[in-house]
Every structure is written in structure tokens, then in C-alpha cells.
N, C-alpha and C positions, 0 to 999 in steps of 0.2 A: 365714570366707569372705564376701565382700560379696554381698548380695542382687542379683538382676537388676535390680530397680527402681532401687537405689542406683547401680549400674554405669551405667544409662541416664542418670540425672541428672547423673553426673560427666561422661559424654560430651556431654551437652547443654551443660554449663557450659563445655566446652571449645570447642563449636561456636559459642556466643553471640557471642564477639568476632569470630570469622570471618564470620559472617553479617552482623554489623553493618557490616564493612568492604565488603560487596558493594554495588556501585553500581547503583541501580535504572535509571538512565539507560542504562547500558552494557547491562544485562541486556535491557532493553526493545529497544534497538536491534538486539541480536543476535536477538531473538525475532522482530522485524519483518522483519529480513532473511531469516530462515529461512522465515517465512511466505511472503514474496514468492517464495522459491525452492521453496515448496509442500513444505517439510519439516515437516509439521504436528506430528508427535510431539514433536520436540526444541523447536520454537518454543512448544508448549504448556508444556513443563517450564520453560523459561526465563521465560516470561511470567508464570507462577505465582510464580517466585522474585522477579521485578520487582514484582509486586504486593504481595508481603509486605513489601517494602522502602519502599513509597510512604507519604509522609505528607501531601503536597500533594493537594488534591481533583482538580486538573487532571491530576496524574500518575495517580491512581486511575482517572479517566475514561479516559485513554489506555489503560492496561493492561486495563481491563475491556472496552473496545471491541475490542482485539486478541484477547483471550481469547474474546469472543463469536464473532468471525470465524473463529477457529481451530476452535472447537467446532462450528460450522456445517459446516466442511469435513470434520470428523471424524464427522458425523452425531449428535453429542451435543446435541440440540435443547434439552433441559431446562436443561442448564448454560449453553448459549448465551443462552437467554432470561433467566436470572438475571444474567449479566453485562452483557447489553444493557440491561435495565431499570435496573441500577445506574448505568451510564454515562448513561442518559437522565435519571435523576433529577438528577444532578450538572449536566448540560448545561442543564436546565430552570432551576436555580438560577442558573447563570452568565447566562442571558438571551441568549447568542450564538445568533442564528437559524442560522448556518452549522453550528455543532456540533449544535444541536438536529435539524436536518434530517439530519444524518449518522447520529445514533443512532436516529432514527425509521426511516431506510432499513434499518438493521441489523435492527430489530425486524420490519419488513415482510418482510425475507428469511426470518427464522426462522419466522414464522407461515405464510408461503407454503409453506416446505418441509414443515411439519406439517399442510398442508391446512386450516389455519384461515383460509380465503381472505377472509372478510368482514373479519376483524381486520387482515389484511395489507393490504387495500384502504384501510381507515381510516387505518393507519399511513402508507402511501406517499402518499396525497393530502395528509395533513397535512405530511409532509416536503417536498413540492413547494412548498406555501404558504410554509413557512419558507425554502427555498432562494431563492424569488422575492423575498422580503423582503431576503435577504442579497446579492442581485444577484450570484450566483456561477454563471457559465455552465458551468463545469466540473462542478459538483455537480449542477446541474439536468440536464445530459445523462445523468449517472449515474442520477438519480432517474427520468427518463423511461424509461430502459432497465429499471429494476426495476418500473415501473408496467406496461410492456409484458408483462413476465413474469407479474405478478399477474393482469392481465386474460386472459392466455392461459390460465392455470390456472382462471379463472373462466369460460372458453369464451366470452368476449366478444371474439372475434377481431378485429372492426373496431376496437375500442378498443386492443387490443393492437398492431395494426399501426400505428395512428395514432401512439401514443406511440413505438414503436420507430423509425418514420420521423422524428419530431421529433428523437429522440436521434441518429440517424444524420446528419441535416443539420447538427446543432450540432457534432457531432464533425469533419465536414468543414470547417466554419467555423474550428474550433480547430486543425485540421491534425493531429489526433492519430491516426496511422494504425493503431496497434494497437487503439484503441478503436472506429475505423470498422469493423474486422473484427467486433468483438464485436457491434456494433449490427446489421450485416448478418445475423449468426446469429439475433439476437432477431427481425429482420423475417422471416426464413425460417420460424421456428416458427409465426408467425401465418399466413404464406402457405401453409404445408403444411396447416393446419386449415381454411383457406378453399379448399382444393383448387386453388390457383393454383400447380400444380406446377412450371411451367416458370419462373416468377419466383423460386420458392423455390430451385430447383436453381441457378439463375444466382447468387443471393445467397450460397448456400453455397460455390459454386466460387470466388467472390471472397474469402469470409471464411476458408476453411480454410488456404489458403497464407499469408495474412497473419498468422494466429495461430501457424503453425508458425515463421514468421520472427521473430515477436516473442517466441517462447518462452512464450507464454501456454498452458500445457498444460491448465489447467482448462477454460477457454473452448473450447480445441481439442477436448477430449473431448466437451463438451456439443454442439459443431457436428458431430462425427463420429457421435454418436447421432441427431442430427436427419438427417443425410445418410443414415444407416442406415435410419431410418424412411421416408424419401422413396423410397429404392431398393426397399424391401420393398412399399410401396404401388404401385410401378411394376412389381412382380413381377420385380425384378431382385435375387433373393436372394443370389447369389454376391458381388455388389458390396456389398449390405447387410451381409453376414457380415464382409467386410474392414473396413468402417467401425465396426461394433459392437465387433469385436475390438480395433481401435486405441483406441477409447474405453475398453473394459474394462481394457486394459493400463495406461492412465493412471490411471483411478480406483482400481484395485487398488493401485497403487504409493502413491497418495496417501491411501489408507484413507478414500476418500470413499464412504460406504456408500450414501448417497441416490442418487447417479449411477450408482454400480455396479449398483444395483438396476435402473435404466433400461436399462443396457447388457445385463444378463442376460435381461430380459423381451424385448428386440429380439432377442437371439440365439435365444431359445426360438422365437419367432415365425418367424424366417427359416430356422431348421433343422428345423422339425417334419417336413417332407416328405423332406428329403434325408438327415438324420442324426437320426432320432428319439431315439436313446439319448443323444446329446450334447445335444440340445434339452431332454430331461427333467432332466439334470444342471443345466442353466442355470436351468431352471424351479424345481427344488428350492432352489437357492441364492437365487433371487428371492424365493421365499415366506419363506424364513428371514429374509432382510434386511427384507422388508416388515413382517414381524411384530415385528422388533426395533425398527424405526424408528417404527412407529405403534401401539405398545401402548397399551392403554387408560388406564393410570395417567399416562403422559406426556401423552396428549391432555387428560385432565381437569386436569392441573396447568397446561398452557398456557392452557386456558380460563379458569382462575382468575386467571392473570396478566392475560389480556385484559380481564376484568371489573374488575380493579384499575387499569387504564390512567389515569394522571393523578390517582390518589387515595391515594397514599401512597408510602412508601419501601420499597426492598427490605431484607430482613434481610441482614446483612453476610455476603456470599458468602465472603469471605476467611477468616472464622473458621471456617466450616464446612469449608473445604478444609484449614485447618491442623489441625483436629481429626481429620480422616481420614488425615492423614499417619502413615506408620508409621516407626519408627526402624529403621534398617538398621545392625546391629551387625557390623562386619567387621574382620578383622585389619589392624592398621596404621592405624586410623582417626586416631590422634593424629598420625602422621607426615604423613599426607595433609592434616590440618587445619593443620599448621605450613607445609607447602609452599604451600598456598592462601593462608595468612596472608601469607606473604612475597610471593606473587603479587599480593595486594591492595596492598601498599605499593609494588611495582614499577609497577602500573597507575597508581596515583595520581601517582607521580612523572612517568610518561609522560604522564598527562593534563594535568598542570601544564605540562609543556613544550609540548605541543600547543596549549594556551590561549595560552601566551607567543607561540609562533610565529604563531598565528592573529592575535594582536593587532598584531604587527609587520607581518604582511602586509596587514591591513585599513587600518592607518595609511598604508602605501604606496599602497594603492588610493585612500584619501581624498585623498591629494596629487595623484594623477593625475587624479581626478575634478575637483579644484579647477582644475587647469591646462586640462582640456577645457572647463570653463565660461569660462575667462578668454580662451582663444584664439578667434579668429574665421576662421582659416585652416583649410583642409582638411588633414588629417593625412596626409602622404605622405612618401615616403623623402627625407631631406635631400640625397642625392647626386645632383647634376645632371650633365649631360653635360660641362659645363665643369670642374667640380671633379674629375670622374673622371679626366681626363687630366693634371692637375697632379700633380707629385711631392709626396708627403706624408712628414713625419717620423714616427718611431714615436709621439711624443706626440700628434701630429695624428690619427694612426691610431686611438689608443686613445680619444681624444675623440670621433672620428666614430662608433666602434663604440658608445660609451656613449650618443650622441645616437640612433643607430638603435634600440638596445635600448629607449630611453625612449619613442621614437615607437611602436615595436611594442607596448609595453604600453598606451599611450594609445588605439591603435586597437583593442586587445583589450578594454579596458574599455568603449569605445563600442560595439563589436559585441555584448558580452554585454548592455549596458544596452538596446540596441535589441531584443534577442531576449526578454528577460525577460517583458514584458507578454503576449506571445503563446505563451510556452512553447518558443520555437525557439531554444534556447541550448545544444544538444548539441555535442559536440566537432566532429562533421563539419560541422554548420551554421556554427560559428564559424569553422572553418578555411576553409570556402568563403568567407565574407565577407571573410576576410583574404587570399583568392587563394592559398591553400596546401593541400596535401594534409594529411590528418589526421596522418600520420606526421611530416611536416615541421614541422607546428604543435606537436606534442608535443615533438619534439627542440628546437625553437627556445625554447619556453617553459622547458623543463627547464634549458636552458643559461644562460638569462637570470636565472631566479628559483630554480632548484633545486626547483620545485614542479610537481605534476602538474596537468594542465588542471582536473580535478575540484576539487582543493583551491583553486585560484586562482579559479574561477568561483564556488565556494561562498563564498569570502571577499568577492567582489564583491557577491553576494546579501546577506550579512550587513551589509556596509557601507551598502548602500542601505536596508536595513531600519532601521538606527539613525537615518538621515536622515529617513525617513517617520515613524517613531515620534515623533521630537523635534519635527519641523516641522509634523506634521498630527495634533494630539492627538484631533481629531474622526473620523479615519478608523478603521473597525473593523479589529481584528487579522486577520479573514479577508481583508479587501481588501488589507492591507499584505502578507500572505502571497502573494496572487495577483500583486501588482505586483512582487514579488521572484521570481516564477516557480514558486511552489508551488501545487499543485492542492489540497492538504490543509493546513488550518491546524495540525493535530495534528503533522504532519511538520515544518512550519516552526517551531512551538513547541519541539519536541524539539532540533532542530539549533541554534536560537538560545540555548536554555538550555546547551546543551553548550559553546558558544563563549563566552558571556558569564556564565554562572553564575547566571542569573536568567531568568524568563520575559519575553516581550515586554511584557506588562502591567506587570510590576515595574519593567522598564527605563524604560518611559514615565513611571511615577510618580516614579521617581528623577531623570530628567532633564528 
């Protein structure tokens, strides 16, 4: 009979070709989507798989950054710090100030969560200086928001309010409604501590509906905790309980232990007099969470990381994770491996077809853009009142329809081009510029091209990206990303690589 170890090795030999076929970019995209949907457990699993497949340093940085964010949401700050430091080390080598500011911001968030506030302040101020060098207003607004939170925890509330107000004003200029709501919640936190309760309540009553509308559950939970605290301070404990319970439901579902602890503490305070037994249950859970989040060993480890800032490289976190993985021996593993192997082949064929279709679509957009630059007349419908009353043949009708479709696409390309620098290129905004409803716009584009608005707009972004990379070699990648409508250079890099099979930097070198 074969030994257990030999059987495990045999199973591993079957799994090696299967794992080799796994596409790191696809895994990362799925993990990133799940993170945005706040499904952190599944996002964590897929991000680990993506990291194991990475060879390029920029891919490792992307996966490490995502894993750091996921671990923050899960309350695993030790692991979050490891991944964030690893990402930051790679970003420092790259010299890209925008990426460096992003990884510094992540580190600031980790140390703030662990109450290492002096370290958090150091990281966030350094991040702001790099973002100013990168001239990225979207990033700077995010960093000002983080600085507001750091100074709020440092109990320097005037500084906190100042940074939150700067972030709020920048988001208003950028027109990002969902982010405006987040900044209002950050302003409210400082205003509550400054006992400017009326202003705080007004800010939260503006923020909470906006967060609900945008689906930003995490920020909504934080805002509800803040409103609960404010209601408790105003001795309106029944309202406080409603807000704390809403926040608790969100953070329990998300497995966000850090913010769940805040909700539990608030419920204890709000229920102490009306329901002492339930209040004590929340208090017991709060004490358990507090002890698990802020244990002595984790605090000492993070202090050590802080002392090493800028003075070395992290030990490879991926090796550690791989060493800790257990083999799951289940019946039918070989059959499952074969099915996944076949799925890998099918996926690669689909990916090749998607790239070919994207290339065709981008070539069409390039032609439309060229005609846009050549024409000096305003693009309007070619059908005039005079031609409309004249009888037309079937061939003339077909030609007229083709002309109208062509002009529709040229107007669409122009509308998207105009919206990209400001980030206003959503389906509703583009449809409005074309004097259409969103539903009519979707139907018209599908009938003309067979593509969805998302696919066509993405192709416009990618076509513009190649022009900027080729014609402006001095332009930083982060600026190219912003010009193409991307807030984050990492998202831009990922989509560009998916379409062209190479990074923007590699494309620029090649062309």
C-alpha cells in the first residue's frame, strides 16, 4: 500500500500543471471585484492564488497591495502590514511617486488601526508629499481623507477637520458624489469631537443617504457608528441603537472585526439603562474583539516593522503562506483536476478571442478618431428637412443608415473623449451628452456595434492610452492613466495588460 506522503506527492504532481495554467491576471481581477463587493473571504483566497502565480514585480506589488487591503478589512493587521511593506518596497524601487504614495497610504491605515498613531502620521504625511509630486488630485483627496482620520485618532481635531474639509472640497471639484459622502462622514467625526454637534449631524444626514445610494456599505457602517455616537451624546439612545445596529449588521456580514468592536461598544453605552442584559452581551463581545485585535505580540511586531521603515526588504510573505497551506485530500480530486484543466484551456481560448475582438474594436475607434480630427464641421444628423421629404430607394436608405450609424459612433467617441479627463464618462453621462436616455443609448450602440457601452468605452480608453504612450514618452504612467479616466494607475495597468498582453511601460518601450 502506498504511504500517505507518497499519495500526497502523486496528487501534487497532478495539480502542478493545473496550477501552472491558472491566470494570475484573471485571479487578481476576480479578487479585486470581490473586494469591491466587500466579499472579503473569497477575495482573500483568490488574491493568494494570484500572488502565487506572479512573476513580474509590478504584479506582485498589485497582489500584495490588494491582500493588505483585504486583511485590514478582516482585522488581520499583522498580515496586512507584511503585504503592505512588501508592496512599498517594490514601489520604492520603481520610483513612481503615485504608486509610492498609494502604498504609504495603506501602511498609514494599518498603523492607525493598530493605534500606532505616530507611525501612521509619518506615513500619511510622506504619502501626501509623494502625491503632490505626482500631481494626482484624485489620490491627494484620498490621502487628505486618511490624514483626517489619523489626526482624529491623535485627538488633534482641528487638523482632522482641516484635512477632511480639503478632501471634501477636492471631491466636489472632481464631481465624485460617492466620495463627497465619505468626506462628509470624515468631517463629521472631527466635528463631533469638537462638540459642534449641529454641523456634525448635518454632515452625516448628507453623507448617509449618499453612501446608501452608492452601495458603499463599509463607509455607510462607519457613518452609522458616528451618527449613533452623536445621538447617544444628545441623549437620544433609541435613535443611537438603530444606527449602531445598522452598522453592526454591515460589519458582522463583512467580518470587519475592528469596526464591529466600535458598534458593540456603542450599543453597550446606548443600552446600559434600557436593557442592561443585552448591553452586557455587547460589552462582552467588545472586550473579546478588543483583546484579539490589540494583543501584545501583534503590537510588538508592528512596532518592529515601524522601526524598519525604509531600511530593508520584507521576508517573502508568499513563501510563508505557501508553507502554511495544507493539502486537502478528497475523493474525486483527479476528476476535478481534469475538469479545471479543461476549463483552463477553454478560458485561454476565450481570452484570445476577447483580445482579437478588442483589437478590431480599437482599430475602428482609431479610424473614427482620425476622422474626428480631420473634420471641421459639427457632427450632426445628416438628415435634413429637404432630404427627409424626398423618396429614397432601398440602396439609398441603407447608405443613409450607415452614415447615421457612423456619425453616431463619431459623436460617441467625442463625448467619451470630453469626459475622460474629468472622470465623467459613465453611461448616463454619455447618453445625456448624446441627447438620449440610457436605455436608448444602450440599444442603439448594441444594434450598431454588437458591443455593450462598457466594452466600447473601455476600448476608447485603451486606444487613447496607446496614443499618449507613443506620442508623449515623457508623460508618467500615472498621468496617462488619469488622462484616460482611471483614478488608480494599478487598475489602468491591469486592464491595459489584459488587452495588449504587456504593461504600459513595455508598450512604450516597444513602440
